C-alpha positions in Angstrom: 0.0 0.0 0.0 2.8 2.4 0.9 4.6 1.7 -2.5 1.3 2.5 -4.2 0.9 5.7 -2.3 4.5 6.8 -3.2 3.9 6.0 -6.8 0.7 7.9 -7.0 2.3 11.0 -5.5 5.3 10.8 -7.9 2.9 10.7 -10.9 1.7 14.2 -10.0 4.7 15.7 -8.3 7.2 15.0 -11.2 10.9 14.8 -10.5 10.8 15.2 -6.7 10.9 11.5 -5.6 13.6 12.2 -3.0 11.5 15.0 -1.5 8.4 12.7 -1.5 10.3 10.0 0.3 11.6 12.4 3.0 8.1 13.8 3.5 6.8 10.3 4.1 9.6 9.6 6.6 8.5 12.8 8.5 4.8 11.7 8.3 5.6 8.3 9.7 7.8 9.8 12.4 5.1 12.2 13.4 7.5 15.1 12.9 6.6 18.5 11.3 8.2 19.7 8.1 9.3 23.0 6.7 9.7 23.1 2.9 11.8 25.8 1.3 11.9 26.6 -2.4 11.3 29.2 -5.1 7.7 29.8 -6.1 6.0 27.4 -8.5 8.0 24.3 -7.6 5.0 22.4 -6.2 5.4 22.8 -2.5 1.7 23.4 -1.8 0.5 20.9 -4.4 2.7 18.2 -2.8 1.0 18.5 0.6 -2.5 18.7 -1.0 -2.0 15.6 -3.0 -0.6 13.6 0.0 -3.5 14.7 2.3 -6.0 13.7 -0.5 -4.4 10.2 -1.0 -4.6 9.4 2.8 -8.1 10.8 3.2 -7.0 13.2 5.9 -8.7 16.4 6.9 -6.7 19.2 5.4 -6.6 23.0 6.0 -4.4 25.6 4.5 -3.4 29.0 6.0 -1.9 31.7 3.7 0.2 33.5 6.3 0.5 37.3 5.9 1.8 40.1 8.2 -1.8 40.9 9.4 -2.7 37.3 10.5 -3.4 37.1 14.2 -3.0 34.1 16.6 -6.8 33.9 16.9 -7.0 33.5 13.1 -5.1 30.2 13.5 -6.3 29.0 16.9 -9.9 30.3 16.9 -11.8 32.3 19.5 -14.6 32.1 22.0 -17.7 34.0 20.9 -20.5 35.1 23.2 -23.9 33.8 22.2 -26.6 36.3 23.2 -29.3 33.6 23.0 -27.7 31.0 25.2 -25.9 33.6 27.4 -22.7 31.5 27.1 -19.4 31.4 25.1 -18.9 29.0 22.3 -15.6 28.1 20.6 -15.3 29.0 17.0 -12.4 26.7 16.0 -9.6 28.0 13.8 -7.9 26.1 11.0 -5.4 24.5 13.4 -8.1 22.0 14.3 -7.3 19.6 11.5 -5.2 16.6 10.7 -2.8 18.1 8.2 -2.2 21.8 8.4 -0.3 23.7 5.6 1.1 26.9 6.8 2.0 28.7 3.6 4.9 31.2 3.7 5.3 31.0 7.5 8.1 33.5 7.5 5.7 36.3 6.3 3.8 36.4 9.5 5.0 38.1 12.7 6.6 36.3 15.6 3.5 36.5 17.8 1.5 34.5 15.3 4.4 32.1 14.6 4.6 31.3 18.3 0.9 30.4 18.3 2.0 27.2 16.5 4.6 26.3 19.1 2.4 24.6 21.7 0.4 22.9 19.0 3.4 21.5 17.3 5.2 20.3 20.5 2.3 19.3 22.7 -0.4 18.5 20.2 -2.8 20.8 22.0 -3.7 24.5 22.3 -4.6 26.6 25.3 -7.4 29.1 24.6 -8.7 31.4 27.4 -7.1 29.1 30.0 -8.7 25.9 28.5 -6.5 23.2 27.1 -7.9 21.6 24.0 -6.4 18.4 22.4 -5.8 18.3 18.6 -6.4 15.2 16.4 -4.0 12.2 16.8 -2.5 12.6 13.3 -2.0 16.4 13.7 0.9 17.3 11.4 2.2 20.7 10.3 3.9 21.4 7.0 5.1 24.9 6.6 6.5 26.5 3.5 8.8 29.5 2.9 10.3 31.3 0.0 14.1 30.9 -0.2 14.7 34.2 -2.1 12.4 36.9 -1.0 13.4 38.2 2.4 11.9 41.7 2.3 9.1 42.0 4.8 9.7 38.6 6.3 10.2 37.4 9.9 12.9 34.6 10.1 11.9 31.9 12.4 13.9 31.8 15.7 16.0 28.7 16.5 13.5 27.6 19.2 10.7 27.3 16.6 12.9 25.8 13.9 13.9 23.1 16.3 10.2 22.0 16.4 10.4 20.9 12.8 11.8 17.5 12.2 12.9 18.2 8.6 13.7 21.1 6.4 13.2 20.0 2.8 14.7 22.1 0.0 12.9 21.8 -3.3 15.0 22.8 -6.3 14.0 23.3 -10.0 13.2 19.9 -11.6 15.4 18.4 -14.3 14.5 19.1 -17.9 13.0 15.7 -18.5 10.7 16.1 -15.5 9.7 19.6 -16.5 8.8 18.3 -20.0 6.6 15.7 -18.4 4.8 18.4 -16.5 4.1 20.2 -19.7 2.8 17.0 -21.3 0.5 16.4 -18.3 -0.8 19.9 -18.6 -1.3 19.5 -22.4 -3.2 16.3 -21.6 -5.6 18.3 -19.4 -4.3 17.9 -15.9 -4.5 21.1 -13.8 -3.6 21.4 -10.1 -7.0 22.7 -9.2 -9.4 21.5 -6.6 -11.6 19.7 -9.1 -8.8 17.6 -10.4 -7.4 16.8 -6.9 -10.9 15.7 -5.8 -10.8 13.0 -8.5 -7.9 11.4 -6.7 -9.0 8.2 -4.9 -7.6 7.7 -1.4 -5.1 4.9 -1.1 -4.6 4.9 2.6 -6.5 6.2 5.7 -5.5 8.2 8.7 -5.9 5.0 10.7 -3.3 3.3 8.4 -0.8 6.1 9.1 -1.3 5.9 12.9 -0.9 2.1 12.7 2.3 2.5 10.6 3.7 5.0 13.1 3.2 2.3 15.8 5.1 -0.2 13.6 7.9 2.3 13.2 8.3 2.4 17.0 9.0 -1.4 16.9 12.1 -1.0 14.7 15.2 -2.2 16.6 18.2 -0.1 17.3 21.5 -1.7 18.5 23.7 0.0 21.1 26.5 0.6 18.6 24.1 2.6 16.4 23.1 4.7 19.4 26.8 5.4 20.1 27.3 6.3 16.4 24.4 8.8 16.5 25.7 10.4 19.7 29.1 10.7 18.2 27.6 12.6 15.3 25.6 14.9 17.6 28.8 15.6 19.7 30.7 16.4 16.5 28.2 19.0 15.5 28.9 20.8 18.8 32.7 20.8 18.3 32.9 21.4 14.5 35.0 24.5 13.9 32.6 25.9 11.2 29.6 25.7 13.5 28.5 28.2 16.1 25.5 26.1 17.2 25.4 22.3 17.3 22.5 19.9 17.5 20.3 19.9 20.6 19.3 16.8 22.6 15.9 17.1 20.9 17.7 16.7 17.6 19.2 13.4 18.8 15.8 12.0 19.6 14.3 13.3 16.4 17.2 11.9 14.4 16.7 8.4 15.8 13.0 8.5 15.2 13.5 9.6 11.6 16.1 6.9 11.0 13.7 4.3 12.3 11.0 5.5 9.9 13.5 5.5 7.0 14.5 1.9 7.9 10.8 0.8 8.1 10.2 2.4 4.7 13.1 0.3 3.4 11.3 -2.8 4.7 13.8 -3.5 7.5 13.1 -3.9 11.2 16.5 -2.6 12.3 18.4 0.7 11.9 21.8 0.8 10.0 24.4 3.5 9.9 23.2 4.3 6.3 19.7 5.0 7.7 21.3 7.5 10.1 23.2 9.2 7.2 20.2 9.2 4.9 18.2 11.6 7.1 21.1 13.7 8.3 20.7 16.6 5.8 17.0 17.4 6.2 17.2 16.9 9.9 20.2 19.1 10.7 20.3 21.8 8.1 17.8 24.1 10.0 19.2 23.3 13.4 22.9 24.2 12.9 24.3 27.7 12.6 27.5 28.5 10.8 30.3 30.6 12.3 30.5 34.1 10.7 34.0 33.3 9.4 32.7 30.1 7.7 29.9 32.1 6.1 32.4 34.6 4.7 34.4 31.7 3.3 31.4 30.5 1.4 30.8 27.3 3.5 27.3 26.0 3.1 25.5 24.2 5.9 25.0 21.0 3.8 28.7 20.9 3.2 29.4 21.1 6.9 27.0 18.3 7.6 28.6 16.2 4.9 32.0 16.7 6.5 30.7 15.7 9.9 29.4 12.4 8.4 32.8 11.8 6.9 34.7 12.5 10.1 32.8 10.1 12.4 33.8 6.5 12.0 31.0 4.1 11.0 30.4 1.2 13.4 30.9 -2.4 12.1 
């Protein structure tokens, strides 16, 4: 079923099979995702297609500078007839939430997502309200336009399991997109509603439980900890990986292993999820930035410096 799901997504999101795989790893890990890329590369469409194929409740928020926390969480409204307050739920009460252009909304609104992402609940007027079991946030941001934006602070970035970077597709993939458009496919609601669900929310939750059963040997834990420690001592890095990063890294590696139809984690599983897991958590030294060092290169060097267990 999972192979069928992946294949169905790749038929619509052309040329981004690696991104699709990483998104599924995050979904099975229960970790939130931030997707970065230039406009028009299919970031929003990818999440819409996935939510449709797993029959999940889906909401999208187009974040702008004038969006308030209550626009996301909801608010209590006084009913004159009943003489009582009733909750008008915001879009956060869903299973898959797409927060489009998250860096265009002010910090006060960004922080409204913090409790929901970490605790799977919100607090409104002193009342704690649980969110659905699947609750999963995918945020997008533009990689080029920084005017009028509010970069996410490290505390909030650390709440995201992965940062996925979508680049331009290869020529062959882009040609296939044109052929699909010529054949009549358009990324509109009517066409997406024609997609038949392949899995259910219950399937995803059951798969998450199976991911938890993946075995991890002690030498793999030691290898992971050595990588984490190396991020904190690397000369090009001003900020290394947090303890939360280590827990998230292990969980993502287990999901990657399960997707590879194995019930145990290997060093290659740890390496496979390193880039999307670390690139938004590490901060380069100013000197390294001036030298043109990129964060992905620093992560690659860390993976080379730590010995792989046998």
